[in-house]
N, C-alpha and C positions, 0 to 999 in steps of 0.2 A: 495692347497693340490694336491699332485701327484695322478695319477691314482691308484697307488699301495696303497695309503692311503685313498682312498674313502671308505665310508661306503657302505656295501652291502645292497641292498634293496629287500624287498618282496612286491609286488604289492597287494593291496586289492581292488578289484573291487566290488562296491555295486550296484546290479541291482534291489534290492527290495525283496519282499517276507515276509513271516511270521517272519523271523528273525528280521525285523525292524518294525513290526506292533505292535499296542497297541490299547486299547479301545479309541474310538473317540466320542466326545460329539455330540449327535444327530444322531449317526449311530448305527444301530442294528448289533452288532458284532464288530470285530476289522478291522482296516484299516491301510494303510501306515501312519507311525507316525513320520517321520523325525528323526529316532533314530540312524542313522549311527554314528554320532560323539560320542554319549553316549556309543554306543557299543565299539568303538575303545578305548575310555578313560578307559574302564574297563579291557583292555588287558594289562597284565604285559609284559615288555620286555622279549623276548624269549631267546635272546643270545646277549652278548656284541658284538658290531660291526655290528649288523643287525637292520635295521629300517624298519618300515612299511610305505608304501606310499599309502595313501587313494585315491581312484579314485571313486567319486560319479557318477557313470555312468547313473543310473536311479533309480526310486523308484516305480517299477511296481509290482503288483501282478503277479505271473508267468503265470496265464492264459491270461494275457494281452500281453505276449511276443509272437511275430510273428517269423516265420522262418527268415524273413529279419532282425529282431532285433538280433537273434542268430548269423546270419552270420556276421553282422556288429560287434557284440561283439567279436567274434572269431578273426576277422581281426585286431581289435584294441588291443586285448591282444597279438596277435602275434607280432605286431609292437613294443609294449612296451617291450616284452621279448628280443627283439634284442639289447637292451641297455646292454652294457657289465657288468654293476654293478648290474643288476637285477638277482636275484637268481631264482625267480619263481613267480607264481601268485596264489592268492586265490580269487575265485569268489563267492560272497555271492548271493544267488538266491533262489527264491521260490521253494518249493519242488514239486509242481504239475507237472511241466514240466522240472524239474532239469536235468533229464537224457537226455532229448532231446537237451538242450543247451550244456550239456557235450559232447554228441556225435557229435554235430556240431563242437565244438572245436577240438575234436579228428580227424575229417576229414580235417579240414582247417589249424590248427596251425602246422607249420613245425618247431618245436623246441624241443630239448631234455630237456629243463628246465621244472620243475614240473608245472602242471596246475591242481589245486585242486578246485573243485566246492563243496560248502557246503551250508547249510541253517539251518533251525530249524523247528520242528514240533509244537513247542509251541511259543506263541507270547511273545514279549519283556518283559512285566510285569507279565506274568503268572507264577504261582508256578511251579517249576521244569523246568524253562526255559533252553533249551539245546543249545541255540545259542552261548553263550560265549565259552562253552567247544568245540563245533564244530569249531569255529573260531580259538581258540588256537591250536587245533590239526591240523587244516589246515595249519597254519603257521609252526608248527613243521614238518609236512610232506614235506613242501618245502625245509627243511634243510636236507632231506634224500638223499642219492645217489640212487634215483629211476632209474633203468636201462633204457638206451635208448631203445625206441620202445614201452614202456609201454603206452604212450599216455596220454590223459587227464583222470583224475580220479574223482570219487565222494567219498567224505568222510562224512559219517553219522553214528552216534551211535557207535563210536570207531572202525569203519571198513572202509577200503579203497577199493573201487571197480573200476575196469576198466570201463571207460565210455561205451564201447561197450556192456558190460555185465550187467550193473546196471539196476535194474527195481524197481519201487515203488510198493510194494505189499499190503500196508495197508494205508488207508486214514487218520487214526487218531493216531495210535500207534507211540510212539517215535521211536521204532525199526521198521521203515517202509520200509527199503530198503534191497534188496537181490541181489545176482549175479545169472545170468543164467548159472548154472552148472559148471562154470569155476573156482570157488574159489575166494578168496580175494587177493588183492595186498599187504595189510598190515593191522595192527591192533594196537590199543592203549593198552599199558600195564603200568598202573600207570601214571607216568609223561613222558613216552617215547612212540614214535611211531615206530613200528618195521615192517620191510618188511617180507613178508610171502612167498617169492619165486617168486613173480610176474609171475603167470602162463602164461600171454600173452606177456611177454617181448620179447620173441624170435619168436613170430608169425609174418608173413608178415604184415606190417602196411602201406598200401598204402594211401598216402595223396591225396585227390581229388583236393583241392586248386583251385576251380573254380574262375573265375573273377567275376561271378555273380551267382545267383541261379534262377531257374524257379519256380515262385510262384504257378502256376496253376496245382498243383498235388494233387488231392483229395485222401482221404483214406476212403474206404468203408469196413465195417464189414459184412461178409456173415451172413445171417439168414435163417432159414428153410423156404422153400417155396419161396425164393427170385426169382423175375423175372428180366427181363432185363431193366425195365423202368428207374431206377436210373442211370444206366450206359449210356443208350441212351440219357438221359437228360444232363448228364455231358459232353458227347461227343458233343452234339449240342451246348453247351455253350463254346466249344473251349478248353477243358482240353488238356494239353500237355503230361500228363502221369497219370497213375493210379496205386494205391496200393490196393490190396484186402487182407483182413484178412480172410482166410478160416478156415474150421474146421480141427481139428486133425493135421495130418502131411501135410496139405495143400490141402484141397478138398473143392469144392464149388457145389452149386445146379446146375443141368444140364441146367436149363433154361437160365442161364447167359452166358453159353459157347459161343453161336453164337455172342453175343454182344462183348465179349472179343476178339474173332477172328476178328471182324470188326474193333475194335480199333487197333489191330496189323497190319491189312491190310492198315490202314490209317497212319501207322508209329507213333502210340501212344504206347509207351512201357507200358507193364502191368507187375507189380511185385507182386508175391504171397508171403504172410506171413501167420502166423497162429494166431488164437485167444489164443492159449495155451502159458503159460509163459515159459515152458521148452520144449525141444525136437526139435523145429524148423520144417521147411518144407523139405520134401524129396520126390523124384519121386518114390513112392511105388505103387499107385493105378492107374490102366489103364482104369477104367470105365469113361464115359463122366463126366468131372468135377473133376476127380481124379488128384493128383499131377503129376503123370507120363504122363497122357493124356494132361494136360495143358502145361507141359514142351515141349512135342512133338509138340504142336501147336505154340510154340514160347514165352510162358509166362516165365518170369525170376523168378526162385526160389531164395529166399534170405537167405536160410540156417537158422541159429539160430537167425537172426536179427528180432526183433519185428516190428510190423507194423508202429508205429510212427517213429522209426529210419530208417526203409526202405524208408519211404516217404522222410525224409530229405536227405537220400543218393541219391534217384532218383532226387530230386531237384538239388542237387550238380552235379550229372552226366549230367543232361540236361543243366546245366550252362556251361559245358565243351564241350558237343558234342550232336548232334542229330542223330548220326549214331547208329542204333539199335545194331550192333555187338559190338561197342565200349562200349555202355551202359551195355550190358550183361557182358562184360569183367570187368567193374568196380564193378560188384557185385560178382565176382569170389572169392575174399578174404574178402568179407564183414563180 
């Protein structure tokens, strides 16, 4: 068969998650159930001339996924997308940290082919199982002319979100995902998947593409009355970077400010995020521990990027450079 006559393929990476889980004998609750083949067998062909290539990558609950796993997954997806007859990739993943794996793919994969991450909120044999529908729509989304620059996407509950903006807002409801203020990339209407303007398609999309990532980057959430003891302990254990989720627009208790300054003096980058789902961090408040005060002291403000994604970005940035100015620059268009 000539290259022109080859069947086009869509890759289906299975990493695990609720989409493949079912009740297990002797287990309280559901667990990985080796259901990937059964799931694919229920999927009707989407379009003549397009086939699905199953890739059983792992069968992990998503809380078992590590940043190293996410990085390896992104690199392997990117390598497979380089094949000329591959149209795109659907990644089946647990929903708990789905948006983090999606954001890792967004930072690492340098390809204009669609990368769609999806999963399910209900397990394989549960009434109202949403996995089949999400998988079908993920495949359909790979057939769309998603504009270059959109990056990796999350598809859940008939909506497509840019990986940078997606956030899980409900632990149980099928409609569990939303976008951080930027709107959706597309949506499902009947049997079709329709683009909705791709609000981020023309935004700068810098690919970090590090050769490796730095694992020792903790994420702390600020709490009222917080002192410096946790930061001092992490520093003594050799952390290489730190992300703090502050209050509001990016403000922290004053007692931790000296500890953050000591981290910066030791060339340990500190990134500030917010506990809030929307709004992001901004240099507004100049009192000790306020966002403007911290920025003036050298703390990196991550804009509208949430804490878990800011941590992954800092891991990737430290995998590229240890220069504080270059790391700050890598957060400019985060």
